[in-house]
N, C-alpha and C positions, 0 to 999 in steps of 0.2 A: 183753604189752599189756593183757590182762584184769586183771592184778594192778594195773597203773597206773591203769586206769579205776576199779577198786574203791577205790583210794586216794582219788581225788577225790570219789567218791560218798560215802564215809564222811566226808570233810571237809565236804561239803555238809550232811550230817545234823547234824554238830556245830555248824555255823554257822546252822542254820535256826532260825526263830522267836526271833530275838534280841530281848531287852528290856533296857533300861538297868538297871544295878546301882546303886540309890539308896544302898547302904551303902558304896560306894567313897569314901573320904575320907582320902587320904594327908596326912600332916602335913609341912609344909615347915619345917624348923628355922631356916632363914635365907633368908627371901624376898629377892629381888633388889631390890625396890622397896617403899616403903610403899604401903599399900592404895590403888589407883587412881591412883598417881602415875607409873607407868611409861608407856612409849610405847604408841601405839594398835596393836592387832593386829586386822585385819579378817578375818572368816571368811566366805567366799563362800557365799551362799545364793540367788544369782540365776541359776544355770545347772543347774537340776534336780538339785541336789547330793543324793547319798545320805546324806551326813553334814553336819549343820548344827549351829549353836551351841545351839539349843534342843532338838535331837533327839539323834541318835546320837553327836554330838560334844560333848554337854554336859560329860562328865567331862574331855575335852580342854580345853575352855574354862575349866572350874572350876579346873584346876590353874594355868593361866596367870593367872587372877584372883588366886589365892592368892599367886602370885609377884609381884603388884603391877601387872600389866599392865592396860591399859584395853582390854577385849575387846568387840568389837561385830560384829553381823552386817552383811554387805554384800550388798544385793539388787539393785544396779543393774548396767548394762553397764559394762565396764571402760573408763575414760578417765583421762587425766592429771589432769583437773579433779576427778573423783570420788575418785581415789586420793590426792589431796593431803591430807597429815596422817596417812596410814597409814604406819607404820614397817615392819610385816610383814604381807604378804597371804597368807592360807592358802586354798588351793583344794583341797578334798578330794572326790574322786569326782564330778566334774561330768559331765553327760550332755547330749547333743543331745536336743531335744524328741522326735525320732523314737524314741529308746531309753528314754524315761521309763518306759514300761510294757512295752516290748518289747525284751528283751535278746537280739536276734538281729542277725546281720550284715545290712546294713552298719552301721557305727558312726561316723557323721559327727562332725566336730569340735563340741565343746560351745561353741566361741567363734568369733565372726566374725573374718575376716582383720583388720579394723580393731581389734578388741579385742586380738588377739594383738600387733599392732604397738604398741598403746598400752602393754601390759604390758612388752614388750621395751624400749621407750623409758623407762618408769618404772624398771625395774631398772637399765638402763644409767646413768641419772641418779642412782642411789643407793638405789632401792627394794630390798626383800628379799622374795623369793618362796619360799613353802613349798608345793610342788606334790606332792600325794598322789594316786596313781591305782592302784587295786586291780586285781584280775583283770578279764578281759573281761566287760563291754563298755567299762570305764572307760579302759583304755589307748588304745583307738581314739578316744575322745572328747578325750583330752588330748595325743595324740602331735604334732599340728601345733604346739602351743605348746611342747612339750618340745624338738622338733627345733630351734627357734630358738635354744635354749641349748646345743645339741650332744648332747642326750640322745635316744636312740632306744628307744621303748617296744615291747614285744611284746604283742600283743593276745590273750593266752592265760591259762592257769592254770599257774603254776609251783609245783613242790613237790618235796620230798625223798622219793624212792621207797623209802628204807630205813625210813621211819617212817610206816607206813600209817595214815592217819586222824589223826595226831597233829600238833600245831603244829610249825613248823620252828624248830630251835634254831641260833642263831649264837653262837659262843664265840671268845674270844681264843686259847684253847688250840689249837683246830683252824684258826685263822686265817681263819674265815669272818666273825668280828667283828674288823675291822681296828683296830689300835692307832694312834690319832691324836687330835687335839684334840676331835673329836666324842665319842669313846668315853672319853677320859680326863677331860674336864671341866676345871674351873679348879683343882681340888685332888683329893686322894685320896678325899674323901667323895663326889665326883661321878663317880668312875670306875665304869664298868660292865664286867663280865666275861662277861655272857651276855644275850642278847635273844631273845625268841620272836616269831614272826609267824604269821599264821593264814590261809594260802592267799592269795597275791597274784600279782603278775606279775614278770617279769624284764626288765631294760632294760640297754642298753649306754651307756657314759658317754664324754664327751670326754676327751682326753689331760690336760687341766688340772684335771679333777675329782678329788676325794679320796673314795675309796670307804669306806663304813661297813659295809654288809652285802654280802658277796660269796658267791655260790652256788658250791658245790663240784661235783664230778663226779657226785654222786648226783641232781642236779636235772635235771628235764625240764620242758618246757612243753607242755601239751596245748592245741590251738587249735580248739575246736569252733565251729560256726556259730551255736550257741545256748548261752547261758551254762548251765553245769551239765549239759548234755545230751551225755554222753560215750558213744562207741561204740568198738568194737574197731578201726575204721578211722579214728578221729579222728586227724588229723595231729599229730605230736609232734616236737619238736626238743630236742637237748641245749642247756642254757643254762649249762653249766659255765663259770665265770669271769665271768659276767654279774653284775649287781648288783640289790639290792632297796632300797638306800639309799646316797645319795652327795650330796656338796655341791660347789659350785664358785663362785668369784667370777666376776662378769660385769660389765664396765665398772666403774662405781663401786659397784655393788650386789652382791648375793649370791643364790644359788638353792640350795635343798635339794630333792631329788627323792626321793620314797619310793614304793615299789611295793606297799605293803600298808597298809591303813587301820585294821583292827581292832586292831592292836597298840597304837594310841593311843586306843582306846575302852575302855569298861568295861561289859561286857554279860553277861547270863546267858542261856544257851541249853541247854535240856533239863537244867536244874539244874546246869549247869557254868558256871564263870566263864570268860569269854573276853575277853582284852585285858589292860589294865594291872592289873585286879583279880585275875587268875589268880595264885594263890600262887607258882607257879614263875616267873612273869614279873615278879618284884619290881623288876627294873631298868628296865622299859619306860618308866615315867613319868619316871625320871631321864634317860633318853636323850632324851625329848621336850624336857625343859627344856634339856639341852645343845644341842640343835638350835636352839631358840629363842634361847638366849643367844649362840650363834655368829651367827645372823642379826641379832641386836641389837648386835653388835660388842663384847660383853662377854666373849667367849671366843675364844681363838686369835689374840690380837693379836700 
């Protein structure tokens, strides 16, 4: 157990003091749309989000803009009226007001019951949701929403105990990166064979979902009562066979659920590149576009 605790403490040091990487500028050889002509993607900023369009998720938004999408921040409560005109809604690491500055239990929902009902109705009618929820406390804040779509989040810290302090690697070779439309893309140039994540959560998926990132038998989840405060008696469970990325159709719409957010950021921490900018994570930005293209109906028809 001491070794596992040390693993997560090292991970915390790696992710501490994150700043955006202004040099990250991937070139898209074939943007899906002409500049600004694509559908609207709204990025939630109205629920104490740790990742916002102008903040930690600026590289995320910049790639989508490069691909021709109309990307805008969303700062209001969720309602069918306010979501009208949005093709894809991105919610990344939302939090209840209680946990905005206090990452301890309890972790209430970031969304009201009415907002959740509005989102479910919007997706049922054809909306497309990209729900990203990292390690504790974020799964606790998103789980009520995720459950409505059949996904059950674990409010902990999931990690591969054989790679202490290192990012988690998912590959097609070891079958942790599943071979399907999300990882294959529309053609060979969009196919990805490896993906890295940077300490997230594990979740269970409904029977009709398609897994993308699946955790192997080396993964455990620690569940502290305070984020990053690990002790020898911190509860832990095996999360072998659970997932960190999956997609599913729902009514006329679609949902993509991801259990780690930094993999779609581009940050520098202690002089190390973390996220899509990391040299070994060269496929991460391609996977992001594959997810968006699937939600947009351009992939996996």
